[in-house]
N, C-alpha and C positions, 0 to 999 in steps of 0.2 A: 867196227865202225858202223855197220848197218844196224846193230842192236842199239847203239847210242842214238842214232838218227831216229829210229822208231820210237824210242823212249821219249825223245824230245818232241816228236810229232804227237804222240799221245798226250803228253803234258800240255802242249799248246791247244790241242783239240779239246781237252777237258776244260781248260781255262776259257776257251771260246764258248763251249757249251754252257759253262757256268754263267758267263756274261750274258748269253742269250736268255737263259732262264731268269737271270736278274732283270733283264730288260722286259720280259713278259710279265714278271711280277710287278714291275713299275713302282719301285719304292719311292719314298718321299723325295730323296735327293735327285733322282733321275727326272721325276715329274717337275720338280722345281727348276732344274737346269733347262728343261724343255720349254716351259712357259716363259722363263727369263729370256731365252734366245728369241722367242716370238715377240716379246716386249721390245727387245732391242731393234728388231726389224720394223716394228711400228714407229719407233722413234726416229730412225735414220731416214725414213722416207714415208711420212704419214700420207694418208689419202687426201685428196682434194676436198675442201669443205663443200657441203651440199648447199647449193644456192636457194633451195626451196624452203630452208629452215632459218628462222631468226630467233635468237634467245632474248627474252625480255627480262632483265635482271631487276630484282628488288634489292638494290644495294644500299650503300651508305648514303648516297644522295637522296634516294627515295625515303629512307628512314628519317633523314634530316628534314625533309619537306612534310611528310605525313605523320611523323611521330612514331612512338613505340609500337612494335609489333606485339600482338595481332591488331591489325587495322579494323576499322568498321568496314562491313561488307560493301558499303556504297563506294568506298575508295577502290576496291578491287573491281566492282562493277564498272566504275569509270574507266579503268584500264582496259577491261574487256570491250566496252563500248567504243573506246578510242581505236582499239585494234581493228574492230569490224568496220568502223568508219574509215579507217585507212585502207581498207580493202584486203584484210587478212583472209587467207584461204580457210584457216581453221585456227582455233585457240585451244592450246593444251595447258592444263593447270595441274602439274604434279604436286598440288598442295591439298592436304586433307581438310575438308570442311565438315568435321564430325560433330561440332557443337554449335548451338545457336549463337548468333551475334549478340553481344552484350548491348549493342546500340540499336537492336531491333531493325536492322537494315538487310536482313536475309533476302527479302523479296526483290530488292534492287539487283542483287547478284543473280538471282534466279532468272529475272527478266533479261539481264545482259547475256547470260549463258544461252538463252533460247533464241537470241538474234542470229546465231549462226551455228555451224558445226563445232560445238564445244565438246571437249573431252576432259573429264575430271578424273581424279585418282582416288583409289582406296589402297591402304597399305596392309599387306599380309602381316599377321601377328600370330604369336603363339597362343593368345587368349581365344576362348571359344566365343568370339563375337560374330554375328551374322553379317556376311557381306551384303552390299547394297547394289542396286542397279539391275536392270533387266538382263537376264542371261540370254546370250545369243546361242543359236544352235551351233554345235560343234559335231560335225560328222566324222566318224572314225573309220579309216580304211585299214584293215589289218587287225592285229592283236590289241588287247586292252592296254592302253598306255599308262593307266593309273599307278601300277607298281613302280614305274620309272619316274614319275613326276614328283617334284618337291611338294610335300604335304604340309599345310599350315593349319593351325587350330581355328583361325577365323580371320577377320579383317577389321581394321579401323576404317569404317565406311563413312561416306558423306551423308548429309541429311537427305531425306527422301525428296524434298523439294528441289534440291540441286541435281539429284540423280534423274528426276523426271524432266528437268529443264535441259540437261545436257544431252548431246547426241550419243555420248558413249561414256562408259565408266570402265577404267582399266586398272589392273593391279600394279602396284609398285612393290617389287620384291627382288632382292638381289641375292646372289649366292657367291660371295667372294671365295677365291680358291685358297689353296693350302697356305699361301703367304699373305693372305688378306687383300690381295689385289682383285678388283672387279674386272674381269675380262669377258664374262658371259652374262647375258641377261635371260632369265627364264621367261619364255613367251606364253607358256600355259602352266598354271599351278593347280593344285588339287586341294579343295576345302569342302569338308562335309559331304563327300560324294559327288560334288559338282566340279566342273572344270571352268577356270576363269582365265581370260586372256590378259596379257600384260598391257600396260598403258600404251606403249608404242605400237603393239599389234592392234589394239582397239582403235588407235588413231588411224592406222592404215585402212581398217574396215570402214570407218566413218567417211574417210576421204573417197573411198571407192563406192560409197553408197550401197554397201552390201549388208546382208542380214545374217550371215553365217560364216563359219570357219570350217576348214577341212584339216584333218590331221592324219598322217600316215604313220603307222606303227608296226613294228615287227617283233619277233621273239627276243631280240636284243635291245629293244627300247624304241623310242620315238625316232623317226627318220626325217620328217619334214612337217611344216605347217603351211597352209595356203589359204589365201583369201581370193574368192572368185574375181577374176579380172586382173590379178597380179600374178607375178611369177612365183613359183614354188620356193619356199624359204627352207633351206636345209638346216637341220638342228643336230645337236648331239643327242644321245639316248635319253637325256633328262629334259628334252624340249628347250634347251638353251641355245642361243645364238652366240657364236664367238664374234664379238664386235670388232669391226675394222675401224679404228679411231682415225680421225683427221686432226689437223692442226687446231682449228677452231671454227666457229660459226660467226655469222654476222650477229652483233650484240648491240643492245641499246638499253639504257636505263628506263624504268617504267615512267619516270617523270619527264622524259625527253619527248621530242617529236617522234611519233610512231609511224610515220609515213614509210619507213623502211620495211614495214610488215606487209606492204601491198603484194598480193598474190603469193604470200608465203605462209608457212605454218609457223605460228607464233607460240613458243613454249615459254611460259611465265614461271619463274622460279626465284627462290631466295638465294642471294649471294652475300648479304650483309654479314659481317663478322658476328659469330655467336648464334646466328639463326639458320645458316645453311647446313643441310645435311650433306656431308662430303664423303667422297669415295676416292680411294687410291686406285688409279688406273695405270695402264702401261705408259701413258704420256704425262703422268703427273696427277696431282690432286684436283678433282673436279667436283662441282656441285651436283646435287641430285638431278636437276633438270638437264645438266650437261650430259649425264649418262643416258637419260632417256632420248636426248637428241641424237647422240651417237648411234644408239640402237635403232632409232627410226631411220636415220640416214643410211645405215647399213642395209636395212630392208628395202628402202626405196631404190637404192643403187643396184641391188641384187648382187653385191660384192661381199657378202658375209664370208668370213673365213671358215674353211671346212677342214676338218681332220679326216681325210679320206680313209676308207676301209683298208686300202693297201698300204697305208703309211707305216704301220708297225713292221710288216713283212719287208717293205722296201728298205727301211732303215737297218734291219737286221741283215738282209742280204748284202747290203753295201759294206757293212762291217765284216761279214764273213769273207767277202771277196778280198778285202785288203789284208785280212788275217792270213788267208791262203797265199797271197802274193808274198807277204813278209816271211811266212814260214819257209817258203821256197828260197827267197832271196837272201835273208839275213845270214844263215849259216854259210853261204857261198860268197858273199860280198862284204865289203867293209862299209864304213860310215859314208865314204865319198859317194856311194851309189844309193844307199838305203835312205839317207836323210832327204835327198831330193824327191825320192819316190813317195815317202811318207808326207812330205810337205805338199806335193802335188795332190795327193789323196785328200788331205785336209782342205785344200783350196777347192777341189771339185765338190766335196761334200757341202761346204759352206755356200758355194755358188749355186748348187742345185737347190738348196733350201731357200736361198734368197730369190731365185727366179720363180720357183713354185709359189712363193708367198706373194710377190708383187705382180706377177703376170697371170697367175692362175688361181690365186686366193686359196692355195693348198698349204696346210701346215705340215711340213716335213721337217723333222728334227735332225740337225747335224751334230748336236752336242754329244749324243751317245756314240755315234759312229766315230767321231774324232777322239773322244776320251777312251773308249774301249780299244780303238786301234792303237792309241798311244800306250795303253797297258800291254797289249800283245807285243808291240814293237820293243818296249822297254824290257819285257821279260826275255825276249829272244836275244837282245843285245847283252843283257846281263848273263844269260846262259852261255853265250858265245865267248865272252871275254873273261868271265870269272870261273868257268867250269874247270879248266886245267889247274889254275892256282888253288882253288878250293879243294879239288881232289887230292893234290899233292900234300896239302896241309893236313887233311883228314887221314890220309894213309899213314903219315908220320905219327899223328896222335894216336891212331888206333893200334898200330903195330910196332911203334918205337920201343915198347917195353918187352916185346915178345920175339922180335927178329933182330938179326945183326944189322948194323947200319948199311952195309953194302946191299943186303937183301931189300931193306926198306927203300934204298935208292933205286934198285931195279924195279920195284913195284911202282914207284913214282914215275919212272920212265915208261913203264908199260903196265898201266892199270888193268889191262885186259887179262893179266895173269891172275887177278883176284877171282876167287870162286865163292859165290854166296850160296847159302842153303843151310839145311839142318836135318835133324833126325826126329822121328816121332817117338815120344815116350810119355809115360804118365808122370805128371808133376802135380804138386800141391802148390797152388798159387795164392798169394796173399796181397790184398790191397788194403791200405789204411788211409784215413783222412782225418784231419783235425776238425773238431767241433768247437764252436765258440770263437773262431778266428776273427770275426768282426769285432767282438769285445776286446780282444787282444790288440788288434790294429788300432782301435779307438784309444786304448790306453797309451800307446806309444805316439799316436798322432803323427807329427812331422818328423819324429825321431826314427828315421829309417834305419840307422845303424843299430839302435837299440832293438828294433823289431827283428833285424837280421840276426843279431847275436842270440836272442832268446829262441828263435827258430832253429838256429844251428845247435844250440844246447839240446833242444827237444829231439831233433833228428839224430844227433849223436847218441843219445840215450836209447832211442828206439832201434837204431841200426846195430848197436852193440848186441842186443838180444838176437837179432837175425843172424849175425855172424857167429855168435856163441852156439847156436843151435843148427849149424851146418847149412844155413840158408844162403842163397845168392841174392844179393841186392841188385835188382834189375835197374831201377831208376828212381829219381825223385821227380814228382810231377806237381810243381808248386808246393803246397803243404802236404801232399800225399806221397806215399811210398808204394812201390811194387817190389815184391820179392818172390822167389820160388825155391822149392826143394826138389832134390833128385836130379840135379844137373848143375854144373858139368860132372860132378862126382855122384856115383850111385849112392842112394840113401833108401834102403828098404823100409825105413820107418818115417818116410817123408811127411805123411799126413799127421802122425803124432807129434813130430818135431815142429810142424807148422802150428798146430794147436797149442803146444807147449809154449812156443814163442809168443803167440797171441796173448796167453794168460800172463806170461812174464812181462810182456810189454805193458799190459794193464797195471801190473804191480809197479813197474818202473814209473809209469805215468803218475800213480798215486804219490810216490816218493818225490818225483819231480815237482808236482803241484804243491807239496808241502814246502819245498825249497823256495819256489817262486812266490808263494803266499807271503813269506816273510819279507819279500822284496816289494810287496804290493801289486804284483802282477796277477791278473785274472787267471783262473784255472783253465788248463787245457782239457778238452774232451777229445775222444777219439772213437771213430767207428771203424770196424774191421770186418772184412769178408775173406773167407777162404773157400776155394773150390779145388777139387781134385779131378783131373781128367787128362786124356791123351791130347797133347799139343805138339807142335813143331818147335824145337829148340835148336839154336845155333847162331851163326853169324847171319844176321838179317839186315836188310836195308837196300841201298841203291849203290850205284857207282860212286856217288858223292859222299854217302854216309852209311855206315854199317855198325851194328852193335851186336853183342852176344845177348840174345833175348829170346822170348818165346812168343808164339803166335797161335791163335786158334780160338775156337768157340769157348773152350774152357777158360781162357784168359778173360774174354769178354764177360762171361758169367761171373767170374770172381769179382770183377769191377762192379757189376750190377749188384752183387750180394752186399758189398760194402755199402753201397748207396741205400739198401733196404734196412740197414741197422737203425737208421733214424726213424722212419715211419713205424717200425715195429717196436721201438723203444728199448732195444737191447744193444749191448756193446759189440757182440760178436755174432756173425751169421755164417753158418757152415752149409756147404752144398751136401747133397745126399751121399755122394761117393766119399767125401771126407768123413761124414758122420759114420758111415759103414765101417771105415777103417779105424776109427778111434773110439767106438762105442763101448769097447771092453775096458777102457781106461778112464773115460771121462763121463760125467753126468750130462746127458743131453736131453733137450726138450725140443720136440717138433714145433715149429712156428706156424707153418702154412704149406700149402702147395701153390706155388706162384709161377706165373709166366712173366718173366722180367721183360722190361721194355725191349722191343725188337724181336721177341721170341713168341711163338704160338703155343709151344708145348710147355706144360707146367712141370716144375721140379719141386721136390720136397726140400724145405730148408729147416735148419735147426740152429739152436744156440747152445752154448756150453756154460754151465754154472759150476762154481767151486764151493762146496760146503765147508763150514768152519770146523766141523767134527763129524765122526762116524755116526753119531746119534742123529745129527741133522740130516745126513745122507739117507739114513733109513727112513726118516720122516718124509723126505723129498720123494723117495721112491713110492711111498704110499700116496702122496698127493699127485704124483705123475699120472697115476691111473685116472684121477678125476680130470686132469688136463687133457689126456687123450680122449676121454669120453666127451669133453666139451668140443673138441675138434670133430668127432664123429657126428654129434648132434648138429653142429654148424653145417657140415657137408651134406647132411640129410635134410637141411632146411627146417629143422625143428628149433625155430628161433627162440621160443620161450624157454625151452630147457637149456639151450646154449647160453642165453643171458643169465639164467639162474646159476649155472656153473661158473661163468665168468665172475659173477659177484662173489660166489663162494671162494674162488681162488684168489681174489684180491687180498693181499697181505701175506699170502703164502710165499715160499721160496725166499724168505727174508725180505720181501717187498721188491726183489729185483725184477719181477715180471709185471708189476702193477701197471706200468705204462703200456705194456703189450696188451693187457686185458682191456684197458681203456680204449685202445685202438680197435680191438675186435668188437667191442660194444658199439662204437661209432659206426663201424662198417655194417654190423647187423642192422642198425637203424636204417641205413641207406638201402640195404638189400631187401628189407621188408617192404619198402615202397617201390622196388624195382620190378619190372616185368621180366623175371628170369625165364629162360627157356626150360622146357620140360626135361631136357637131358643135361641140365646144368651139372657140371662135374665137381663143383666146389673150388675150381682153380681161380685164384685171384689174379687179375691181369693188371700189372703195374703200369702206370702211365708216366712215371718219373724214374730217373736213375735209381 
């Protein structure tokens, strides 16, 4: 009982650790769930509108009165003049005036902008255009922030006369998140070695009658920006502010009475259909000047949302806490107690996230803690209620053919009687895998039954050769097979029998392909790896499932050798011990010294070829000397000679090794340009299976 409990504990602990690692890696779905939960909180209780801001819309009524956009600049000048006449505190124009007015009325707008603290925009672009406007000083406290800032090629800038007339010029640049929703506004961007403030940040500077900015940065990125006279504005590492959206601002059409702008910041923007640049925000689709207004409002209020440094750790600890509670409670209690406990946990997590959001402006995510907690809870419930039934069924399946019914029944009643384990012995282990399965699958398309039948025919033909040569079929792994020799029955010739099986399987594959070719089915290919080594063989598994199989490094190596048959362009790959045991009976060629994926030490690998006649065998032995010389030159880094020998060997061995020599030539090209260590030992380190 204690053993079972410990196994369950380790399983849950491993699952919890995996979930924690997944959380730290922050994949797309987790990030999406987090930001969507924050969006929901923005919608259910949006912030109060900032009364210092009014939006002046150039909408349908304005277009109806003044005609098609773009207007003459004297019309925009009239709007700006009217706003200042109404007592506007400042006028913000997130409209790019990059070209001269076709009606030659640019001077009218320039004069209007100079009447008060006007702030105009320039848009960050990928093109290498020079930004406009006088750069304000940005003092940096801490590390260089530029590696963390969004970098743009240039900017679509306003005309110089407008930049000189305005009190400030700010960048319009957005960085929508993974789902295309604009939640953050970058307040400082990087263009051509210079730092440029956002339109909303520049507006705040102008309102404060300041000449500079301050930016605090650390090794992990930007931490905050500040304008003297205003509170510090916390940002993310990319100098973005997480905007806290409100329901809406006071709005007025540009053609209406603009008295509403008295003592307010007037932000003029396009809202007419087909003209307005729009963004998807957490509270819906909003025009470009709306987004600037929300960003400015957030800074003025000092209530920008913050993802605190302790957020990740807090969320993970909360999840770990409920996982530990459930691990203790579920095995000991039923649904009547555990469901209310988990429901209470979810309520606490959501409430904590909500309170931190609305009262402290902290972004704490409840979605991970709730979802991960549900996974742990579900696993524990499944383990509790399905373990006994599953174990009984598997015992009957595993031992029903080997033991009497009454003994099987006893095992089902008392599974602790089962003893798992095995013996160490030298086995020859084979792995096979189908090549060209994609083409075969495409041939059958939606005909699943047809694909199943052809795979069963293939597996039957291959398995027959394993059984005929005293092999033990371990398992089918998709379209792959695993078999071994020298267990459970002793087989002193296990390596030779394994290699013989491999060659016979290749012959059977040729016959099989001839048969299916007449049926219009694409040919099957096969890669095969054999390794001989000491492994553990016997009944392996867990209390829930056990099989007669083998485990150990030699098994893993056999699997890796099968995978190497493809990049080396051969059908069969043998390990060094297998080659040693069969070299007196089969013609072998050394392929390489390779450290397979997951291993540091190199092993020599070989392939086996079958000549058509004794005369061909004699010729192959002569050519084999040249092949071995090529490997020696390669390992000595004599690249030129190695290339010559590869070229000479192409076409030899009946062309069976041509793909191999092509692969070696390609590798030599790469190694020639590589900075190899002086003690390079010629071992190739595989990065794939």
